[in-house]
matplotlib code that plots the C-alpha trace (Angstrom):
import matplotlib.pyplot as plt

x = [171.6, 169.7, 166.7, 166.7, 163.8, 162.4, 159.5, 158.4, 155.6, 154.8, 157.1, 160.1, 161.9, 161.4, 163.5, 166.2, 167.9, 169.9, 170.8, 167.4, 167.4, 163.9, 160.7, 157.2, 154.1, 150.3, 147.6, 143.9, 144.5, 146.9, 150.5, 153.2, 157.0, 159.5, 163.1, 165.6, 164.4, 160.7, 158.4, 157.1, 154.2, 151.9, 149.4, 147.7, 148.6, 146.1, 147.4, 149.9, 153.6, 156.2, 159.1, 162.5, 166.0, 169.5, 171.9, 173.2, 170.9, 167.8, 164.3, 163.4, 159.8, 157.8, 154.1, 152.4, 149.0, 147.3, 150.3, 151.0, 153.6, 155.6, 158.4, 160.3, 162.9, 163.2, 165.6, 163.7, 160.8, 159.1, 156.3, 154.6, 152.4, 150.3, 151.7, 154.5, 156.6, 159.8, 160.9, 162.4, 159.5, 157.2, 154.4, 154.3, 154.2, 151.5, 149.5, 150.1, 148.9, 145.7, 145.1, 145.6, 143.2, 140.6, 141.0, 140.5, 137.4, 136.0, 136.7, 134.9, 131.9, 131.7, 132.0, 129.1, 126.9, 127.6, 126.9, 123.6, 122.6, 123.4, 121.5, 118.4, 118.6, 118.7, 115.7, 113.7, 114.6, 113.6, 110.3, 109.6, 110.3, 108.2, 105.2, 102.4, 101.6, 98.2, 95.3, 97.4, 96.1, 98.1, 98.5, 96.2, 93.7, 90.9, 90.3]
y = [-33.3, -31.3, -29.1, -25.5, -25.1, -21.6, -21.1, -17.5, -15.4, -11.9, -10.5, -12.9, -15.9, -18.8, -21.4, -21.1, -24.5, -25.2, -28.8, -30.7, -34.3, -35.3, -33.4, -34.3, -32.2, -32.6, -31.0, -31.7, -34.9, -36.3, -36.5, -36.4, -36.4, -34.4, -35.3, -33.6, -33.8, -33.7, -32.5, -28.9, -28.6, -26.0, -26.8, -25.3, -26.6, -26.5, -25.9, -28.7, -29.5, -29.6, -32.0, -32.2, -33.4, -33.0, -35.7, -36.3, -34.3, -35.2, -34.4, -30.7, -29.3, -26.2, -25.7, -23.6, -22.1, -20.8, -21.9, -22.1, -24.8, -25.0, -27.1, -25.4, -27.0, -30.0, -28.0, -25.3, -25.8, -22.6, -22.3, -19.0, -19.0, -16.6, -17.9, -20.4, -21.7, -23.7, -26.0, -29.4, -30.8, -32.5, -33.2, -29.5, -28.4, -30.8, -29.5, -26.0, -27.0, -28.5, -25.3, -23.2, -25.4, -25.2, -21.4, -21.3, -23.4, -21.3, -18.1, -19.6, -20.5, -17.0, -15.5, -17.7, -16.7, -13.0, -13.4, -15.2, -12.5, -9.7, -11.5, -11.9, -8.3, -7.2, -9.4, -7.9, -4.4, -5.2, -6.6, -3.4, -1.3, -3.4, -3.7, -1.2, 1.5, 1.0, 2.4, 2.7, 1.3, -0.4, 1.5, 0.2, -1.6, 0.7, 2.3]
z = [-79.0, -76.4, -76.1, -74.9, -72.5, -71.6, -69.3, -68.8, -67.3, -68.4, -65.8, -65.7, -67.1, -64.6, -66.5, -69.1, -69.5, -72.7, -71.8, -71.6, -72.9, -71.9, -71.0, -69.9, -70.0, -70.0, -72.2, -72.3, -74.4, -71.8, -70.9, -73.6, -73.9, -75.9, -76.8, -79.1, -82.7, -81.8, -84.5, -84.2, -81.8, -80.3, -77.5, -74.5, -71.0, -68.2, -64.7, -64.4, -63.8, -66.6, -65.8, -67.5, -67.0, -68.4, -69.5, -65.9, -63.7, -61.7, -62.8, -62.4, -62.1, -62.8, -62.1, -64.8, -65.2, -68.4, -70.6, -74.3, -75.0, -78.3, -79.8, -82.6, -84.9, -82.6, -80.5, -78.6, -76.2, -75.1, -72.4, -72.0, -68.9, -66.9, -63.6, -62.8, -59.9, -60.4, -57.6, -56.7, -54.6, -57.1, -54.5, -53.5, -57.1, -58.0, -55.0, -56.3, -59.8, -58.3, -56.4, -59.5, -61.5, -58.7, -58.6, -62.4, -62.2, -59.4, -61.4, -64.4, -62.2, -60.8, -64.3, -65.5, -62.6, -63.2, -66.9, -66.2, -63.7, -66.2, -68.9, -66.7, -65.7, -69.4, -70.2, -67.3, -68.5, -72.1, -70.9, -68.9, -71.9, -74.3, -72.0, -73.0, -70.5, -68.7, -70.7, -73.9, -77.2, -79.9, -83.1, -85.9, -83.7, -84.7, -81.3]

ax = plt.figure().add_subplot(projection="3d")
ax.plot(x, y, z, "-o")
ax.set_aspect("equal")
plt.show()
């Protein structure tokens, strides 16, 4: 028995291998393995490297970013990712995955800073609008 592995980005299929006997991946809970007959599974993969091999072949690798990983029917493994890069050099792909993860963290930080800036700007504007004009009296104060 084998697995069919498909790894795809929105623009192209990176890997379509029908003869996978063993696969390793990593989600936020840690690394895990998949073999033919595995129970159905859906998880999110951070920027990381997916590894697999056929019955006789060497390990193969694909760095993925922003990926959804699924096992269906114990025979099909599908990975849908925003970005991916298949290759034979594990060290280079792990470096690429680290760079992708660092880029994602940096983008998250920039988004939080911009969100905080916009929030502060909105509060300042509300305070300006709610502040009474000089010399104005509040309704119902008897003046």
